[in-house]
N, C-alpha and C positions, 0 to 999 in steps of 0.2 A: 544422713548419709545417702549418697546418690549411687555409689557403685561398690559392690563387694561380692563375695562368693556366698552361696547358700550354705548356712550353717545353723543347725537346729538342735538345741539341747533342751529337753523338756523334763523337768524334775517333779517329784511329788510336791515340793514346796511351791513350785510354780502353779501346779494344778490347784492346790488349796487356795492360793491367792486369787486365781482366776474364777474359781467357783463362787467366791464371795461377791464378785462383781455382778453375778447373774441372778444374788439372793432374791359278671360276665365271664366268665371264666376265660376261655381262650378268645382271642380277638376274632371278629367275624371274618367270613371268607371274602371280605371286601378289600383286603390288602393285597391286591394283585401284583404279581411280579411283572415287571416291564412297564414302561411309561405309557400313559393313555394320551390321546389327543387332548389339547387344552380345552377346558370348559370353564365357564364363568361361575363365580360364586358371589354371594352378596358381600362377603368380607372384602373383596377386591375393590368395591366402590367406596369403602369407608376411608375417611381421612382423619388424622390425629395431629394434634398441635402441642408442642412442649409448653409446660406451664410457664407463666410469666416470671416466677421466682423459682429457680432451680438450685439455689445456694443451700449449703448446710454447714454447720459448725464442726471444725475438726476436734477430735479428741485431744487430750493432753499429750504432748510429745509426738504429735503426728501433724501432717499437712493435708488439707482437704482440697480437692480439685473437682471441677464440674464444668459441663459444657454441652454442646449439641453436636451430633455427628449424623451421618446419613445411614439409615438402616434399611432393612429389606422392604419396608412399606412406606418409607418417608423418613423424616427426621426423628431421631431418638435422643434422649437425655443420657449423658454418662455422669457417673460419680465415681471418685476414687479417693482412697486415703492411704498415705504413705507414712509408716512409722519412722521416727528418727533413727531407729536401730534396724532398719530394713535388712532382712537376711537374703533378699534376692527372690523370694517366693511371692506368688500372686494367687489369691483365691478369688474366683469370679463368683459373685453372689447373684442368685436368680430369684426374683421376687414372685409372690403368689398372684392369684387372680385379683384384678382391679376393676372388675365390672365392665360397663359398656360406654363409659364416657369418652369424650373426644380429647381430654387433656392428658398429657403424659407427664407424670410427676417424677421428681428425683427419687432414687431408690437408696435408702440408707438402712442397713441391717439392724435387727433388734440389738439391745444393749449387750446381752450376754454373748451373742455371736461376735459382735464387733470387738468387744473388749478382749475376748479370748484370742481372736485372730491377730489383733494388733499386739497383744501381750506376748504372743509367740514369735513376733518379729516379721509377720507377714503383712504385705499390702493387700488391700481388697479393691475390687472395682465392680460396678454394677450398671446395667443398662435398664432404662425404663421400658425397653423394647419399643419398636416403632408402631406398635398397635396394641390396643387393649382387647377385650373379649378373651376367649380361650385360645390364644394364638401361640402355641408352643413352637411353631415354625419360626416366628419372629423371635421368640425367646432364645432359641438355639443360634440362629444365624446372626442376630444382633449382638448376642453375648460373645460369640466366637470372634466376630469382627473386632469388637472392643478389646478382647484379650490380645489380639495380634497388634492393635494399633494404639492402645491407650497411652503409651509413653509418648508417641508422636502427638497425640491430642494435648497432653499436659504441656509439652514443650511449646506447641503452637499457641495455646491459650494462656499459659502462665509463664513461659520462658524458663521453666525448670527442666533440666535434662537428667533423665534416668536411663540406666542400661536396660536392655530387654530382660524380662524375668527369666530366671534359670529354671524355674519350676512353676507350672500352672495347674491349679486344682479348681474344682467347681462344687458349689453347695447352694441349696436353696430349699424353699418351703412350698408344699402344696403344688400348684401349677409350676412353681419354680423347682420343686422336687422332681416333677415330671421332666422339666427341662434339664436338670442336672443329671438325672439317670439316663435320659435319652442321649445326652451330649456325649457320653462315653460308650454308648452302644455301637457295635461295629458298623451297622448300616449307616447310621447318621455320621459317624466319624469319617466314613468313606465318601458320603454323598454331599456333605455340607459344602457350601460355596467358600467357607472360611475354615480351613483345616487347622485344628488346634490339638497338640499332643498332650491332652490332659493326663495327669499322672495319678489321679484319684478323684473320687466323687463322694459327697456326703449329702444325700437327699433326705430331707425331713418330711414326714407326713405326705409322701409323694402320691400324687395322682398318676394315672397313665391311661392308655386307650380304653381299658376295661371299665373305667369310671362311667362311661356312657352306656355300657351294658347295665350296670347297677342302677343308674337313674331310671332307665326305661323299665327294667324288671320290677322295681318296687312300686312304681306308679301303676303299672298294669295289675300287679297283685292286689293293691288297694282297691282299684276299680272293680275287679272281678269279685273279690270277697264281700264288698259292700253292696253288691247288686247293681252296680252301674257299669258293667263291663262293656255295654254297647254305646257308651257316651262318645259322641264324635269329638275329635281333637279340639275343635273350635268351641266346644261347650265345657271342656274339662275344668277350667278355672272356676266357672260359675257353679259347677256341680260338686267341686271338691269339699266344701263344708258339709254337704249332705253325706258324702262318702265317709267322712271322718266320724260324724255323729252316729252313723250306722255301725261303726266298729269299736269306738272308744268312749269312755266315760267323759263327762264334763263336770267342771266345778260349779259353784254357786253362781258364777258370773257367765256361765256358758262357754268357758275356755276348755279346749280339749286337754285332758290330763295324760293321755297316752296309756292309760290303764285299760286293758281290754274289757269291753262291755259284754262280750259274748264269746262263743266258741270261734267265730270267724275273726274277731279281733285278736284272740290268742293265736290263731293260725297265722295271721299277718305278722305278728311278732316273731313267731318261730321261723317262718320263711325268711324274714329279714335277718335273723341270726345266722341261718344256714348260708344265705347269699353273701354275707359280709365276713365270713371267716369261721363260722361254727361256734359252738359253746365256748365261752371264755369269760374270765372275770370282768367286771365293770360294765360290759356292754348291756346286758339284759336289764339291769336295774337303774343304770345311770346314763348309758349312751343312747339307748332306744328312746327313752322319754325326754330327750333334749329337744325342746320346742323349736329352737332356732335352726338346728340341723335338720329336723323333720321338715320344717318349712322350706329349707334350702333344697332338699331332695324333691319333695312333692311339688314345689313351685316350678319345676322343670317339665312337668307332665304334659303340657299342651303344646310343646314347641316342635314336635317332630324329631327326626334323627339327624339333622345336619349340623348339630352343635352350634346353633344360632348363627348360621352362615359361614362358619369356618370351613365346612365342606359344601360341595355343590349338590350332593345327594344324601340319602338317608343311610346312616351308619349302623343303627340299632338292628340287632338280629337275635330273636329269641326262638327261632324255629326248632332248635334242638335242646332248648333249656328245660330242665326238669325242676319243678317247684315242689319242695318237700317241707312238711311240718312234722314229720316223724323221722326217727332214725332207723326204721326197719330196713332190712336188706332190699326189699322190693316195695314198690308203692302199695299203699292201701287202696281199696276200691274208691274211697272218697278222694284221695289224692289223684288217682287216675282220672276221675270224673272232672276234677278241677283243671287238670292239665289239658284235658280235651276241650274245656270250655273257654279258657283264657285266650285273649286276643293274641294272635301270632303275627309277627312282622318279619320279613326278610330284608336284609341289607341290599341296597342297590348295587348292581355290578359296577366295578370300577370306581367305587366311592372314594377311595384313599390310595391312589396309585403312587408308585415311584415317580419322581420328577427329575428333569434334566437340569434344573437350575438350583438345586439344593435339596434339602430334606423334604419329606412329605408334608402336606398341609397339617396332618395330625401325626407327628413323629411317634414311632413305636418304641416301647420299652420291652425288649425281648430277653434280657439277661445274657447278652452276648458281649462280654467285655473282658479286658485283660489288665485292668488296674484295680487297686484296692477300693472297694465300695463298702461303706457303712451306712445303715439306715436306722431311723427311729420312727416308730408309729405307735399311736395311742390305741389301746384296746377298745375304748368306747366310741371311737370316731364313727358316727353314723353317716356322715357326709362323704368322706373319702375313706372307705372302710379298710380294715386290717387285711381283708382278703387280697388286696394288692400285693402285700408282702409275700403271701403264699404263692401267688402267681409269679412273682419275681424270682423266688427260690426255685420253682419248677422250671422256669426258663433258664436259670443259671445252671441247673443240673443238666438240662437238655443240651446246653451249649458248652459244657465243660468248664464253666466259670465259678462253680459253687465254692471253691476254696478261697476265692477272692471276695466273697460276699459275707458280711457280718450284719445281722439284723437284731434290733433290740425292741422289745415290747415294753411299753410304758403304761402303767396303770392310771389312766386319766380318762375323763368322760367326753372330751370334746376334740375338735379338730386342731391339730398343731398345738396341743395343750401341754407344752413342756415347761418345766421349771428352768431357771437359769442354770442351775447346777447340772441338769441333764444335758443341756445344750453344750456347756463348757466341757463336761467330761467326755462327751462324744467327740467333740472337736479335738481335744488333746489326744485321746486314744487313737483317733484316725490319723492325725499328723505324725504321731510317733510311728505308727504302722507304715505310713507312706514313705517315711524316711529311714526305713530299715529296721525299725524296732519290732517288738513282738506283735503278732496278730492279736487284736483285742477279742475279748469274749463277746458272745452274743446268745440269742435265744433260738431254740428249735421252734419252727413255725408250722411244720407240716404234720406233726404227729397229733391227732385229735385228742388223745388222752393227756398229753403234756399240756396242750393249749387250754384244755378244760380244767386243769388243776386250779383250785382256789388260790394257790400261791404263785400262779404263773404271772410273770412280769415283775416280780419282786427284785430280781437281781440288778436291774438297771434303772429302777424307779428311785429317784432321789428327791424327796420332798424338801422344800425350803420355803422361805417367806414370799417368794414370787408367785406362788399359787396356793390357794386354800383347798386342800384335799382332805380336810378333817372329816368330811361326811363319808368318805370312801372306806371300804374294808381295808384294815391294816394288814401288813405282812407279819407273820409270826416267825421272825428270824432272830 
């Protein structure tokens, strides 16, 4: 079907069928109001090339489309899938971080997301973005342009004519979650070069600007507690193994186990819990000792604060950060001594200003939106921590958007570590809400006593065959 009116009817039977298919606190003072004179950044010199093969296979009862279009930093790859029973709605899918390579690959959502969206009668479209690295600016601008023009691209490349979508939504994971959340934030809605009237957002495991506060904070904590606080940036990577051995146990093969070897190792673990969202299930015993995510965080320590060339200056700022390993009302003498000793860095002035040609180089997520937003975040995520959800809620309260934000905590140990059932359920609940149905349930994220409860996260955690969580503490419901 090429033309019809938006009509969405989601039933419990539909939900059951779809579920089976899926079986830093505040940002630094660097975000100045008003545009700054143009400065160069390393990222502006980078070029990216579409992959030689950008095709993908359509799902049953749907048509696949793909091609190349011009993005904010050069060519980008588009992908789109139109179900035969298209209801007139379009969901823009925003992909996560793809590293630093020059090749731009086609973006196809995971199976559970894709099946749920198509099963509900929605089309989806996705951009490769015109740049890799942590380029959320390209993510927003290129996704917005695609949302406005995808039907023209399909007709030009495939000769198939579709009406313009009657409803446009946005959803993505990790960096793509940052993109989806930022795309509906007021500043970015107003300043983007391609204005899209998104009517809802569903960010999964979203990162945001405070991600880079966390990465800098933890690496500095490890340096100071291990006795290597004076290590120059250029020697960080060579010294890192010695830092870790000074704080954590090793196994018989010399591998770090992430079990504290001494008081300072325990303090590192407690500070990490405090910085990532406070005491909560799964994190302490399963998220913190995740070697892959520890490596992802610690591996950033020697790069400085320009987000690997995305900014022209340093963004990280811990001048006013308090590092705590106790929950006393005031710092202990030892905590005060540690805070006095740890390396302090101030963000460069004008590091991430407003721009005249679209959104900032690092678009902000400030919780200032007027459409339904639902989020999912795992409690154990050490890389993109649960703290982002607390900051998002605080921003929404400050901007009067709190009634439009629903957040769900998932009891899982890794990044974007969702089951197909959790993904499908969230999508269906969100689509129902966006289209006039009841507001879905969510979790309290700001009350420390609630978050620390051993049963926290049980309400929306749905274990199925797509993830083995047998080792995790079960919910007594």
